[in-house]
ModelCIF file with pLDDT and N, C-alpha, C, O atoms, coordinates in Angstrom:
data_MODEL
#
_entry.id   MODEL 
#
_entity.id                         1 
_entity.type                       polymer 
_entity.pdbx_number_of_molecules   1 
#
_entity_poly.entity_id                      1 
_entity_poly.type                           'polypeptide(L)' 
_entity_poly.nstd_linkage                   no 
_entity_poly.nstd_monomer                   no 
_entity_poly.pdbx_seq_one_letter_code       MGKGDKKTRRGKINSGSYGKTRPKKGSKSFVVSEKAEVAEKAPKAKRTKKTEG 
_entity_poly.pdbx_seq_one_letter_code_can   MGKGDKKTRRGKINSGSYGKTRPKKGSKSFVVSEKAEVAEKAPKAKRTKKTEG 
_entity_poly.pdbx_strand_id                 A 
#
loop_
_entity_poly_seq.entity_id 
_entity_poly_seq.num 
_entity_poly_seq.mon_id 
_entity_poly_seq.hetero 
1 1  MET n 
1 2  GLY n 
1 3  LYS n 
1 4  GLY n 
1 5  ASP n 
1 6  LYS n 
1 7  LYS n 
1 8  THR n 
1 9  ARG n 
1 10 ARG n 
1 11 GLY n 
1 12 LYS n 
1 13 ILE n 
1 14 ASN n 
1 15 SER n 
1 16 GLY n 
1 17 SER n 
1 18 TYR n 
1 19 GLY n 
1 20 LYS n 
1 21 THR n 
1 22 ARG n 
1 23 PRO n 
1 24 LYS n 
1 25 LYS n 
1 26 GLY n 
1 27 SER n 
1 28 LYS n 
1 29 SER n 
1 30 PHE n 
1 31 VAL n 
1 32 VAL n 
1 33 SER n 
1 34 GLU n 
1 35 LYS n 
1 36 ALA n 
1 37 GLU n 
1 38 VAL n 
1 39 ALA n 
1 40 GLU n 
1 41 LYS n 
1 42 ALA n 
1 43 PRO n 
1 44 LYS n 
1 45 ALA n 
1 46 LYS n 
1 47 ARG n 
1 48 THR n 
1 49 LYS n 
1 50 LYS n 
1 51 THR n 
1 52 GLU n 
1 53 GLY n 
#
_struct_asym.id          A 
_struct_asym.entity_id   1 
#
loop_
_ma_qa_metric.id 
_ma_qa_metric.mode 
_ma_qa_metric.name 
_ma_qa_metric.software_group_id 
_ma_qa_metric.type 
1 global pLDDT . pLDDT 
2 local  pLDDT . pLDDT 
#
_ma_qa_metric_global.metric_id      1 
_ma_qa_metric_global.metric_value   78.96 
_ma_qa_metric_global.model_id       1 
_ma_qa_metric_global.ordinal_id     1 
#
loop_
_ma_qa_metric_local.label_asym_id 
_ma_qa_metric_local.label_comp_id 
_ma_qa_metric_local.label_seq_id 
_ma_qa_metric_local.metric_id 
_ma_qa_metric_local.metric_value 
_ma_qa_metric_local.model_id 
_ma_qa_metric_local.ordinal_id 
A MET 1  2 74.00 1 1  
A GLY 2  2 80.00 1 2  
A LYS 3  2 86.00 1 3  
A GLY 4  2 85.00 1 4  
A ASP 5  2 88.00 1 5  
A LYS 6  2 86.00 1 6  
A LYS 7  2 87.00 1 7  
A THR 8  2 90.00 1 8  
A ARG 9  2 89.00 1 9  
A ARG 10 2 91.00 1 10 
A GLY 11 2 91.00 1 11 
A LYS 12 2 90.00 1 12 
A ILE 13 2 90.00 1 13 
A ASN 14 2 91.00 1 14 
A SER 15 2 91.00 1 15 
A GLY 16 2 91.00 1 16 
A SER 17 2 90.00 1 17 
A TYR 18 2 90.00 1 18 
A GLY 19 2 87.00 1 19 
A LYS 20 2 87.00 1 20 
A THR 21 2 86.00 1 21 
A ARG 22 2 84.00 1 22 
A PRO 23 2 86.00 1 23 
A LYS 24 2 88.00 1 24 
A LYS 25 2 84.00 1 25 
A GLY 26 2 77.00 1 26 
A SER 27 2 71.00 1 27 
A LYS 28 2 73.00 1 28 
A SER 29 2 73.00 1 29 
A PHE 30 2 70.00 1 30 
A VAL 31 2 71.00 1 31 
A VAL 32 2 70.00 1 32 
A SER 33 2 72.00 1 33 
A GLU 34 2 69.00 1 34 
A LYS 35 2 62.00 1 35 
A ALA 36 2 62.00 1 36 
A GLU 37 2 64.00 1 37 
A VAL 38 2 63.00 1 38 
A ALA 39 2 67.00 1 39 
A GLU 40 2 71.00 1 40 
A LYS 41 2 73.00 1 41 
A ALA 42 2 74.00 1 42 
A PRO 43 2 75.00 1 43 
A LYS 44 2 76.00 1 44 
A ALA 45 2 77.00 1 45 
A LYS 46 2 77.00 1 46 
A ARG 47 2 78.00 1 47 
A THR 48 2 78.00 1 48 
A LYS 49 2 78.00 1 49 
A LYS 50 2 76.00 1 50 
A THR 51 2 75.00 1 51 
A GLU 52 2 71.00 1 52 
A GLY 53 2 60.00 1 53 
#
loop_
_atom_site.group_PDB 
_atom_site.id 
_atom_site.type_symbol 
_atom_site.label_atom_id 
_atom_site.label_alt_id 
_atom_site.label_comp_id 
_atom_site.label_asym_id 
_atom_site.label_entity_id 
_atom_site.label_seq_id 
_atom_site.pdbx_PDB_ins_code 
_atom_site.Cartn_x 
_atom_site.Cartn_y 
_atom_site.Cartn_z 
_atom_site.occupancy 
_atom_site.B_iso_or_equiv 
_atom_site.pdbx_formal_charge 
_atom_site.auth_seq_id 
_atom_site.auth_comp_id 
_atom_site.auth_asym_id 
_atom_site.auth_atom_id 
_atom_site.pdbx_PDB_model_num 
ATOM 1   N N  . MET A 1 1  ? 0.828   -1.179  0.000   1.00 74.00 ? 1  MET A N  1 
ATOM 2   C CA . MET A 1 1  ? 0.000   0.000   0.000   1.00 74.00 ? 1  MET A CA 1 
ATOM 3   C C  . MET A 1 1  ? 0.879   1.251   0.000   1.00 74.00 ? 1  MET A C  1 
ATOM 4   O O  . MET A 1 1  ? 0.870   2.030   0.953   1.00 74.00 ? 1  MET A O  1 
ATOM 5   N N  . GLY A 1 2  ? 1.611   1.425   -1.045  1.00 80.00 ? 2  GLY A N  1 
ATOM 6   C CA . GLY A 1 2  ? 2.490   2.580   -1.084  1.00 80.00 ? 2  GLY A CA 1 
ATOM 7   C C  . GLY A 1 2  ? 2.735   3.033   -2.500  1.00 80.00 ? 2  GLY A C  1 
ATOM 8   O O  . GLY A 1 2  ? 1.827   3.041   -3.332  1.00 80.00 ? 2  GLY A O  1 
ATOM 9   N N  . LYS A 1 3  ? 3.956   3.405   -2.765  1.00 86.00 ? 3  LYS A N  1 
ATOM 10  C CA . LYS A 1 3  ? 4.305   3.957   -4.075  1.00 86.00 ? 3  LYS A CA 1 
ATOM 11  C C  . LYS A 1 3  ? 4.168   2.937   -5.194  1.00 86.00 ? 3  LYS A C  1 
ATOM 12  O O  . LYS A 1 3  ? 3.897   3.313   -6.335  1.00 86.00 ? 3  LYS A O  1 
ATOM 13  N N  . GLY A 1 4  ? 4.345   1.679   -4.901  1.00 85.00 ? 4  GLY A N  1 
ATOM 14  C CA . GLY A 1 4  ? 4.278   0.651   -5.937  1.00 85.00 ? 4  GLY A CA 1 
ATOM 15  C C  . GLY A 1 4  ? 2.881   0.135   -6.213  1.00 85.00 ? 4  GLY A C  1 
ATOM 16  O O  . GLY A 1 4  ? 2.670   -0.575  -7.196  1.00 85.00 ? 4  GLY A O  1 
ATOM 17  N N  . ASP A 1 5  ? 1.925   0.476   -5.367  1.00 88.00 ? 5  ASP A N  1 
ATOM 18  C CA . ASP A 1 5  ? 0.563   -0.039  -5.506  1.00 88.00 ? 5  ASP A CA 1 
ATOM 19  C C  . ASP A 1 5  ? -0.181  0.753   -6.573  1.00 88.00 ? 5  ASP A C  1 
ATOM 20  O O  . ASP A 1 5  ? -0.360  1.964   -6.441  1.00 88.00 ? 5  ASP A O  1 
ATOM 21  N N  . LYS A 1 6  ? -0.608  0.082   -7.614  1.00 86.00 ? 6  LYS A N  1 
ATOM 22  C CA . LYS A 1 6  ? -1.261  0.756   -8.743  1.00 86.00 ? 6  LYS A CA 1 
ATOM 23  C C  . LYS A 1 6  ? -2.676  1.230   -8.424  1.00 86.00 ? 6  LYS A C  1 
ATOM 24  O O  . LYS A 1 6  ? -3.223  2.075   -9.133  1.00 86.00 ? 6  LYS A O  1 
ATOM 25  N N  . LYS A 1 7  ? -3.274  0.687   -7.355  1.00 87.00 ? 7  LYS A N  1 
ATOM 26  C CA . LYS A 1 7  ? -4.665  1.039   -7.045  1.00 87.00 ? 7  LYS A CA 1 
ATOM 27  C C  . LYS A 1 7  ? -4.797  2.257   -6.134  1.00 87.00 ? 7  LYS A C  1 
ATOM 28  O O  . LYS A 1 7  ? -5.885  2.820   -6.010  1.00 87.00 ? 7  LYS A O  1 
ATOM 29  N N  . THR A 1 8  ? -3.700  2.670   -5.494  1.00 90.00 ? 8  THR A N  1 
ATOM 30  C CA . THR A 1 8  ? -3.795  3.794   -4.563  1.00 90.00 ? 8  THR A CA 1 
ATOM 31  C C  . THR A 1 8  ? -3.447  5.100   -5.259  1.00 90.00 ? 8  THR A C  1 
ATOM 32  O O  . THR A 1 8  ? -2.845  5.111   -6.333  1.00 90.00 ? 8  THR A O  1 
ATOM 33  N N  . ARG A 1 9  ? -3.835  6.195   -4.628  1.00 89.00 ? 9  ARG A N  1 
ATOM 34  C CA . ARG A 1 9  ? -3.556  7.526   -5.171  1.00 89.00 ? 9  ARG A CA 1 
ATOM 35  C C  . ARG A 1 9  ? -2.052  7.770   -5.252  1.00 89.00 ? 9  ARG A C  1 
ATOM 36  O O  . ARG A 1 9  ? -1.557  8.288   -6.253  1.00 89.00 ? 9  ARG A O  1 
ATOM 37  N N  . ARG A 1 10 ? -1.329  7.398   -4.200  1.00 91.00 ? 10 ARG A N  1 
ATOM 38  C CA . ARG A 1 10 ? 0.122   7.613   -4.176  1.00 91.00 ? 10 ARG A CA 1 
ATOM 39  C C  . ARG A 1 10 ? 0.805   6.791   -5.273  1.00 91.00 ? 10 ARG A C  1 
ATOM 40  O O  . ARG A 1 10 ? 1.758   7.259   -5.896  1.00 91.00 ? 10 ARG A O  1 
ATOM 41  N N  . GLY A 1 11 ? 0.327   5.586   -5.508  1.00 91.00 ? 11 GLY A N  1 
ATOM 42  C CA . GLY A 1 11 ? 0.893   4.745   -6.564  1.00 91.00 ? 11 GLY A CA 1 
ATOM 43  C C  . GLY A 1 11 ? 0.644   5.331   -7.945  1.00 91.00 ? 11 GLY A C  1 
ATOM 44  O O  . GLY A 1 11 ? 1.499   5.239   -8.826  1.00 91.00 ? 11 GLY A O  1 
ATOM 45  N N  . LYS A 1 12 ? -0.519  5.929   -8.134  1.00 90.00 ? 12 LYS A N  1 
ATOM 46  C CA . LYS A 1 12 ? -0.846  6.542   -9.427  1.00 90.00 ? 12 LYS A CA 1 
ATOM 47  C C  . LYS A 1 12 ? -0.020  7.804   -9.651  1.00 90.00 ? 12 LYS A C  1 
ATOM 48  O O  . LYS A 1 12 ? 0.405   8.074   -10.775 1.00 90.00 ? 12 LYS A O  1 
ATOM 49  N N  . ILE A 1 13 ? 0.212   8.581   -8.589  1.00 90.00 ? 13 ILE A N  1 
ATOM 50  C CA . ILE A 1 13 ? 1.056   9.768   -8.703  1.00 90.00 ? 13 ILE A CA 1 
ATOM 51  C C  . ILE A 1 13 ? 2.478   9.340   -9.074  1.00 90.00 ? 13 ILE A C  1 
ATOM 52  O O  . ILE A 1 13 ? 3.114   9.961   -9.926  1.00 90.00 ? 13 ILE A O  1 
ATOM 53  N N  . ASN A 1 14 ? 2.972   8.282   -8.434  1.00 91.00 ? 14 ASN A N  1 
ATOM 54  C CA . ASN A 1 14 ? 4.326   7.793   -8.681  1.00 91.00 ? 14 ASN A CA 1 
ATOM 55  C C  . ASN A 1 14 ? 4.494   7.286   -10.114 1.00 91.00 ? 14 ASN A C  1 
ATOM 56  O O  . ASN A 1 14 ? 5.511   7.554   -10.755 1.00 91.00 ? 14 ASN A O  1 
ATOM 57  N N  . SER A 1 15 ? 3.490   6.549   -10.617 1.00 91.00 ? 15 SER A N  1 
ATOM 58  C CA . SER A 1 15 ? 3.590   6.008   -11.972 1.00 91.00 ? 15 SER A CA 1 
ATOM 59  C C  . SER A 1 15 ? 3.151   6.999   -13.040 1.00 91.00 ? 15 SER A C  1 
ATOM 60  O O  . SER A 1 15 ? 3.424   6.799   -14.224 1.00 91.00 ? 15 SER A O  1 
ATOM 61  N N  . GLY A 1 16 ? 2.462   8.081   -12.623 1.00 91.00 ? 16 GLY A N  1 
ATOM 62  C CA . GLY A 1 16 ? 2.037   9.115   -13.565 1.00 91.00 ? 16 GLY A CA 1 
ATOM 63  C C  . GLY A 1 16 ? 0.791   8.769   -14.343 1.00 91.00 ? 16 GLY A C  1 
ATOM 64  O O  . GLY A 1 16 ? 0.572   9.288   -15.438 1.00 91.00 ? 16 GLY A O  1 
ATOM 65  N N  . SER A 1 17 ? -0.030  7.894   -13.786 1.00 90.00 ? 17 SER A N  1 
ATOM 66  C CA . SER A 1 17 ? -1.264  7.519   -14.476 1.00 90.00 ? 17 SER A CA 1 
ATOM 67  C C  . SER A 1 17 ? -2.482  8.112   -13.761 1.00 90.00 ? 17 SER A C  1 
ATOM 68  O O  . SER A 1 17 ? -2.375  8.668   -12.668 1.00 90.00 ? 17 SER A O  1 
ATOM 69  N N  . TYR A 1 18 ? -3.628  7.977   -14.405 1.00 90.00 ? 18 TYR A N  1 
ATOM 70  C CA . TYR A 1 18 ? -4.877  8.493   -13.854 1.00 90.00 ? 18 TYR A CA 1 
ATOM 71  C C  . TYR A 1 18 ? -5.888  7.367   -13.790 1.00 90.00 ? 18 TYR A C  1 
ATOM 72  O O  . TYR A 1 18 ? -5.700  6.316   -14.402 1.00 90.00 ? 18 TYR A O  1 
ATOM 73  N N  . GLY A 1 19 ? -6.953  7.588   -13.052 1.00 87.00 ? 19 GLY A N  1 
ATOM 74  C CA . GLY A 1 19 ? -8.001  6.578   -12.934 1.00 87.00 ? 19 GLY A CA 1 
ATOM 75  C C  . GLY A 1 19 ? -9.082  7.051   -11.999 1.00 87.00 ? 19 GLY A C  1 
ATOM 76  O O  . GLY A 1 19 ? -9.259  8.254   -11.807 1.00 87.00 ? 19 GLY A O  1 
ATOM 77  N N  . LYS A 1 20 ? -9.813  6.113   -11.409 1.00 87.00 ? 20 LYS A N  1 
ATOM 78  C CA . LYS A 1 20 ? -10.918 6.455   -10.516 1.00 87.00 ? 20 LYS A CA 1 
ATOM 79  C C  . LYS A 1 20 ? -10.407 7.103   -9.233  1.00 87.00 ? 20 LYS A C  1 
ATOM 80  O O  . LYS A 1 20 ? -11.027 8.030   -8.712  1.00 87.00 ? 20 LYS A O  1 
ATOM 81  N N  . THR A 1 21 ? -9.271  6.612   -8.724  1.00 86.00 ? 21 THR A N  1 
ATOM 82  C CA . THR A 1 21 ? -8.728  7.167   -7.485  1.00 86.00 ? 21 THR A CA 1 
ATOM 83  C C  . THR A 1 21 ? -8.051  8.508   -7.706  1.00 86.00 ? 21 THR A C  1 
ATOM 84  O O  . THR A 1 21 ? -7.941  9.307   -6.776  1.00 86.00 ? 21 THR A O  1 
ATOM 85  N N  . ARG A 1 22 ? -7.594  8.765   -8.928  1.00 84.00 ? 22 ARG A N  1 
ATOM 86  C CA . ARG A 1 22 ? -6.918  10.026  -9.224  1.00 84.00 ? 22 ARG A CA 1 
ATOM 87  C C  . ARG A 1 22 ? -7.446  10.582  -10.536 1.00 84.00 ? 22 ARG A C  1 
ATOM 88  O O  . ARG A 1 22 ? -6.771  10.489  -11.561 1.00 84.00 ? 22 ARG A O  1 
ATOM 89  N N  . PRO A 1 23 ? -8.653  11.162  -10.519 1.00 86.00 ? 23 PRO A N  1 
ATOM 90  C CA . PRO A 1 23 ? -9.241  11.679  -11.759 1.00 86.00 ? 23 PRO A CA 1 
ATOM 91  C C  . PRO A 1 23 ? -8.541  12.940  -12.237 1.00 86.00 ? 23 PRO A C  1 
ATOM 92  O O  . PRO A 1 23 ? -7.991  13.701  -11.440 1.00 86.00 ? 23 PRO A O  1 
ATOM 93  N N  . LYS A 1 24 ? -8.569  13.148  -13.533 1.00 88.00 ? 24 LYS A N  1 
ATOM 94  C CA . LYS A 1 24 ? -8.002  14.373  -14.102 1.00 88.00 ? 24 LYS A CA 1 
ATOM 95  C C  . LYS A 1 24 ? -8.953  15.531  -13.831 1.00 88.00 ? 24 LYS A C  1 
ATOM 96  O O  . LYS A 1 24 ? -10.165 15.335  -13.738 1.00 88.00 ? 24 LYS A O  1 
ATOM 97  N N  . LYS A 1 25 ? -8.408  16.726  -13.707 1.00 84.00 ? 25 LYS A N  1 
ATOM 98  C CA . LYS A 1 25 ? -9.250  17.900  -13.523 1.00 84.00 ? 25 LYS A CA 1 
ATOM 99  C C  . LYS A 1 25 ? -9.918  18.220  -14.849 1.00 84.00 ? 25 LYS A C  1 
ATOM 100 O O  . LYS A 1 25 ? -9.250  18.368  -15.873 1.00 84.00 ? 25 LYS A O  1 
ATOM 101 N N  . GLY A 1 26 ? -11.244 18.325  -14.823 1.00 77.00 ? 26 GLY A N  1 
ATOM 102 C CA . GLY A 1 26 ? -11.992 18.628  -16.031 1.00 77.00 ? 26 GLY A CA 1 
ATOM 103 C C  . GLY A 1 26 ? -12.004 20.113  -16.320 1.00 77.00 ? 26 GLY A C  1 
ATOM 104 O O  . GLY A 1 26 ? -11.513 20.918  -15.528 1.00 77.00 ? 26 GLY A O  1 
ATOM 105 N N  . SER A 1 27 ? -12.568 20.470  -17.460 1.00 71.00 ? 27 SER A N  1 
ATOM 106 C CA . SER A 1 27 ? -12.689 21.884  -17.802 1.00 71.00 ? 27 SER A CA 1 
ATOM 107 C C  . SER A 1 27 ? -13.684 22.542  -16.853 1.00 71.00 ? 27 SER A C  1 
ATOM 108 O O  . SER A 1 27 ? -14.637 21.903  -16.407 1.00 71.00 ? 27 SER A O  1 
ATOM 109 N N  . LYS A 1 28 ? -13.463 23.816  -16.545 1.00 73.00 ? 28 LYS A N  1 
ATOM 110 C CA . LYS A 1 28 ? -14.283 24.501  -15.545 1.00 73.00 ? 28 LYS A CA 1 
ATOM 111 C C  . LYS A 1 28 ? -15.743 24.577  -15.965 1.00 73.00 ? 28 LYS A C  1 
ATOM 112 O O  . LYS A 1 28 ? -16.605 24.027  -15.280 1.00 73.00 ? 28 LYS A O  1 
ATOM 113 N N  . SER A 1 29 ? -16.036 25.231  -17.050 1.00 73.00 ? 29 SER A N  1 
ATOM 114 C CA . SER A 1 29 ? -17.398 25.311  -17.536 1.00 73.00 ? 29 SER A CA 1 
ATOM 115 C C  . SER A 1 29 ? -17.387 25.898  -18.931 1.00 73.00 ? 29 SER A C  1 
ATOM 116 O O  . SER A 1 29 ? -16.365 26.399  -19.400 1.00 73.00 ? 29 SER A O  1 
ATOM 117 N N  . PHE A 1 30 ? -18.506 25.833  -19.577 1.00 70.00 ? 30 PHE A N  1 
ATOM 118 C CA . PHE A 1 30 ? -18.610 26.422  -20.900 1.00 70.00 ? 30 PHE A CA 1 
ATOM 119 C C  . PHE A 1 30 ? -19.903 27.215  -20.988 1.00 70.00 ? 30 PHE A C  1 
ATOM 120 O O  . PHE A 1 30 ? -20.868 26.923  -20.281 1.00 70.00 ? 30 PHE A O  1 
ATOM 121 N N  . VAL A 1 31 ? -19.922 28.203  -21.842 1.00 71.00 ? 31 VAL A N  1 
ATOM 122 C CA . VAL A 1 31 ? -21.074 29.083  -21.970 1.00 71.00 ? 31 VAL A CA 1 
ATOM 123 C C  . VAL A 1 31 ? -21.936 28.598  -23.127 1.00 71.00 ? 31 VAL A C  1 
ATOM 124 O O  . VAL A 1 31 ? -21.447 28.386  -24.237 1.00 71.00 ? 31 VAL A O  1 
ATOM 125 N N  . VAL A 1 32 ? -23.216 28.428  -22.854 1.00 70.00 ? 32 VAL A N  1 
ATOM 126 C CA . VAL A 1 32 ? -24.153 28.028  -23.888 1.00 70.00 ? 32 VAL A CA 1 
ATOM 127 C C  . VAL A 1 32 ? -24.767 29.304  -24.452 1.00 70.00 ? 32 VAL A C  1 
ATOM 128 O O  . VAL A 1 32 ? -25.346 30.103  -23.716 1.00 70.00 ? 32 VAL A O  1 
ATOM 129 N N  . SER A 1 33 ? -24.636 29.486  -25.758 1.00 72.00 ? 33 SER A N  1 
ATOM 130 C CA . SER A 1 33 ? -25.111 30.736  -26.350 1.00 72.00 ? 33 SER A CA 1 
ATOM 131 C C  . SER A 1 33 ? -26.635 30.822  -26.366 1.00 72.00 ? 33 SER A C  1 
ATOM 132 O O  . SER A 1 33 ? -27.199 31.868  -26.042 1.00 72.00 ? 33 SER A O  1 
ATOM 133 N N  . GLU A 1 34 ? -27.298 29.743  -26.735 1.00 69.00 ? 34 GLU A N  1 
ATOM 134 C CA . GLU A 1 34 ? -28.756 29.734  -26.763 1.00 69.00 ? 34 GLU A CA 1 
ATOM 135 C C  . GLU A 1 34 ? -29.267 28.527  -26.005 1.00 69.00 ? 34 GLU A C  1 
ATOM 136 O O  . GLU A 1 34 ? -28.734 27.426  -26.143 1.00 69.00 ? 34 GLU A O  1 
ATOM 137 N N  . LYS A 1 35 ? -30.297 28.733  -25.205 1.00 62.00 ? 35 LYS A N  1 
ATOM 138 C CA . LYS A 1 35 ? -30.887 27.618  -24.485 1.00 62.00 ? 35 LYS A CA 1 
ATOM 139 C C  . LYS A 1 35 ? -31.843 26.870  -25.409 1.00 62.00 ? 35 LYS A C  1 
ATOM 140 O O  . LYS A 1 35 ? -32.646 27.479  -26.115 1.00 62.00 ? 35 LYS A O  1 
ATOM 141 N N  . ALA A 1 36 ? -31.747 25.562  -25.394 1.00 62.00 ? 36 ALA A N  1 
ATOM 142 C CA . ALA A 1 36 ? -32.663 24.746  -26.177 1.00 62.00 ? 36 ALA A CA 1 
ATOM 143 C C  . ALA A 1 36 ? -34.003 24.706  -25.450 1.00 62.00 ? 36 ALA A C  1 
ATOM 144 O O  . ALA A 1 36 ? -34.055 24.526  -24.234 1.00 62.00 ? 36 ALA A O  1 
ATOM 145 N N  . GLU A 1 37 ? -35.071 24.874  -26.199 1.00 64.00 ? 37 GLU A N  1 
ATOM 146 C CA . GLU A 1 37 ? -36.394 24.857  -25.587 1.00 64.00 ? 37 GLU A CA 1 
ATOM 147 C C  . GLU A 1 37 ? -36.770 23.429  -25.225 1.00 64.00 ? 37 GLU A C  1 
ATOM 148 O O  . GLU A 1 37 ? -36.658 22.516  -26.043 1.00 64.00 ? 37 GLU A O  1 
ATOM 149 N N  . VAL A 1 38 ? -37.211 23.251  -23.998 1.00 63.00 ? 38 VAL A N  1 
ATOM 150 C CA . VAL A 1 38 ? -37.593 21.930  -23.521 1.00 63.00 ? 38 VAL A CA 1 
ATOM 151 C C  . VAL A 1 38 ? -39.099 21.782  -23.686 1.00 63.00 ? 38 VAL A C  1 
ATOM 152 O O  . VAL A 1 38 ? -39.876 22.592  -23.180 1.00 63.00 ? 38 VAL A O  1 
ATOM 153 N N  . ALA A 1 39 ? -39.495 20.744  -24.396 1.00 67.00 ? 39 ALA A N  1 
ATOM 154 C CA . ALA A 1 39 ? -40.919 20.497  -24.583 1.00 67.00 ? 39 ALA A CA 1 
ATOM 155 C C  . ALA A 1 39 ? -41.510 19.989  -23.272 1.00 67.00 ? 39 ALA A C  1 
ATOM 156 O O  . ALA A 1 39 ? -40.925 19.139  -22.601 1.00 67.00 ? 39 ALA A O  1 
ATOM 157 N N  . GLU A 1 40 ? -42.674 20.520  -22.920 1.00 71.00 ? 40 GLU A N  1 
ATOM 158 C CA . GLU A 1 40 ? -43.304 20.091  -21.682 1.00 71.00 ? 40 GLU A CA 1 
ATOM 159 C C  . GLU A 1 40 ? -43.916 18.714  -21.873 1.00 71.00 ? 40 GLU A C  1 
ATOM 160 O O  . GLU A 1 40 ? -44.544 18.428  -22.893 1.00 71.00 ? 40 GLU A O  1 
ATOM 161 N N  . LYS A 1 41 ? -43.721 17.870  -20.873 1.00 73.00 ? 41 LYS A N  1 
ATOM 162 C CA . LYS A 1 41 ? -44.259 16.517  -20.944 1.00 73.00 ? 41 LYS A CA 1 
ATOM 163 C C  . LYS A 1 41 ? -45.737 16.535  -20.584 1.00 73.00 ? 41 LYS A C  1 
ATOM 164 O O  . LYS A 1 41 ? -46.189 17.340  -19.769 1.00 73.00 ? 41 LYS A O  1 
ATOM 165 N N  . ALA A 1 42 ? -46.472 15.635  -21.207 1.00 74.00 ? 42 ALA A N  1 
ATOM 166 C CA . ALA A 1 42 ? -47.881 15.498  -20.875 1.00 74.00 ? 42 ALA A CA 1 
ATOM 167 C C  . ALA A 1 42 ? -47.980 14.868  -19.491 1.00 74.00 ? 42 ALA A C  1 
ATOM 168 O O  . ALA A 1 42 ? -47.180 13.994  -19.158 1.00 74.00 ? 42 ALA A O  1 
ATOM 169 N N  . PRO A 1 43 ? -48.940 15.290  -18.683 1.00 75.00 ? 43 PRO A N  1 
ATOM 170 C CA . PRO A 1 43 ? -49.053 14.702  -17.341 1.00 75.00 ? 43 PRO A CA 1 
ATOM 171 C C  . PRO A 1 43 ? -49.404 13.224  -17.425 1.00 75.00 ? 43 PRO A C  1 
ATOM 172 O O  . PRO A 1 43 ? -50.176 12.797  -18.284 1.00 75.00 ? 43 PRO A O  1 
ATOM 173 N N  . LYS A 1 44 ? -48.824 12.462  -16.523 1.00 76.00 ? 44 LYS A N  1 
ATOM 174 C CA . LYS A 1 44 ? -49.067 11.018  -16.507 1.00 76.00 ? 44 LYS A CA 1 
ATOM 175 C C  . LYS A 1 44 ? -50.472 10.744  -15.987 1.00 76.00 ? 44 LYS A C  1 
ATOM 176 O O  . LYS A 1 44 ? -50.994 11.460  -15.133 1.00 76.00 ? 44 LYS A O  1 
ATOM 177 N N  . ALA A 1 45 ? -51.070 9.679   -16.534 1.00 77.00 ? 45 ALA A N  1 
ATOM 178 C CA . ALA A 1 45 ? -52.392 9.273   -16.060 1.00 77.00 ? 45 ALA A CA 1 
ATOM 179 C C  . ALA A 1 45 ? -52.229 8.620   -14.694 1.00 77.00 ? 45 ALA A C  1 
ATOM 180 O O  . ALA A 1 45 ? -51.344 7.788   -14.497 1.00 77.00 ? 45 ALA A O  1 
ATOM 181 N N  . LYS A 1 46 ? -53.074 8.996   -13.770 1.00 77.00 ? 46 LYS A N  1 
ATOM 182 C CA . LYS A 1 46 ? -52.985 8.430   -12.429 1.00 77.00 ? 46 LYS A CA 1 
ATOM 183 C C  . LYS A 1 46 ? -53.615 7.048   -12.415 1.00 77.00 ? 46 LYS A C  1 
ATOM 184 O O  . LYS A 1 46 ? -54.663 6.803   -13.012 1.00 77.00 ? 46 LYS A O  1 
ATOM 185 N N  . ARG A 1 47 ? -52.933 6.157   -11.709 1.00 78.00 ? 47 ARG A N  1 
ATOM 186 C CA . ARG A 1 47 ? -53.466 4.803   -11.587 1.00 78.00 ? 47 ARG A CA 1 
ATOM 187 C C  . ARG A 1 47 ? -54.411 4.735   -10.405 1.00 78.00 ? 47 ARG A C  1 
ATOM 188 O O  . ARG A 1 47 ? -54.201 5.383   -9.379  1.00 78.00 ? 47 ARG A O  1 
ATOM 189 N N  . THR A 1 48 ? -55.441 3.949   -10.565 1.00 78.00 ? 48 THR A N  1 
ATOM 190 C CA . THR A 1 48 ? -56.363 3.742   -9.458  1.00 78.00 ? 48 THR A CA 1 
ATOM 191 C C  . THR A 1 48 ? -56.043 2.403   -8.810  1.00 78.00 ? 48 THR A C  1 
ATOM 192 O O  . THR A 1 48 ? -55.505 1.498   -9.449  1.00 78.00 ? 48 THR A O  1 
ATOM 193 N N  . LYS A 1 49 ? -56.377 2.293   -7.550  1.00 78.00 ? 49 LYS A N  1 
ATOM 194 C CA . LYS A 1 49 ? -56.116 1.052   -6.835  1.00 78.00 ? 49 LYS A CA 1 
ATOM 195 C C  . LYS A 1 49 ? -57.070 -0.024  -7.314  1.00 78.00 ? 49 LYS A C  1 
ATOM 196 O O  . LYS A 1 49 ? -58.257 0.209   -7.542  1.00 78.00 ? 49 LYS A O  1 
ATOM 197 N N  . LYS A 1 50 ? -56.503 -1.209  -7.457  1.00 76.00 ? 50 LYS A N  1 
ATOM 198 C CA . LYS A 1 50 ? -57.344 -2.348  -7.864  1.00 76.00 ? 50 LYS A CA 1 
ATOM 199 C C  . LYS A 1 50 ? -58.106 -2.852  -6.654  1.00 76.00 ? 50 LYS A C  1 
ATOM 200 O O  . LYS A 1 50 ? -57.580 -2.894  -5.542  1.00 76.00 ? 50 LYS A O  1 
ATOM 201 N N  . THR A 1 51 ? -59.355 -3.232  -6.886  1.00 75.00 ? 51 THR A N  1 
ATOM 202 C CA . THR A 1 51 ? -60.156 -3.772  -5.809  1.00 75.00 ? 51 THR A CA 1 
ATOM 203 C C  . THR A 1 51 ? -60.066 -5.293  -5.838  1.00 75.00 ? 51 THR A C  1 
ATOM 204 O O  . THR A 1 51 ? -60.110 -5.916  -6.898  1.00 75.00 ? 51 THR A O  1 
ATOM 205 N N  . GLU A 1 52 ? -59.940 -5.867  -4.662  1.00 71.00 ? 52 GLU A N  1 
ATOM 206 C CA . GLU A 1 52 ? -59.862 -7.324  -4.596  1.00 71.00 ? 52 GLU A CA 1 
ATOM 207 C C  . GLU A 1 52 ? -61.263 -7.905  -4.507  1.00 71.00 ? 52 GLU A C  1 
ATOM 208 O O  . GLU A 1 52 ? -62.152 -7.359  -3.853  1.00 71.00 ? 52 GLU A O  1 
ATOM 209 N N  . GLY A 1 53 ? -61.429 -9.038  -5.194  1.00 60.00 ? 53 GLY A N  1 
ATOM 210 C CA . GLY A 1 53 ? -62.696 -9.718  -5.018  1.00 60.00 ? 53 GLY A CA 1 
ATOM 211 C C  . GLY A 1 53 ? -63.403 -9.966  -6.236  1.00 60.00 ? 53 GLY A C  1 
ATOM 212 O O  . GLY A 1 53 ? -64.493 -10.538 -6.211  1.00 60.00 ? 53 GLY A O  1 
#
């Protein structure tokens, strides 16, 4: 569990690789020039309880 371990963060730093334990920093954000219009969904039909018997 140290520099030679490929699964730990310290091992990934030592070997210079990335993965789940050491993710790369992503881009900060991007600007969307125009918002896409979202179509409104039709309301779902409500289910009624089934009667036994």
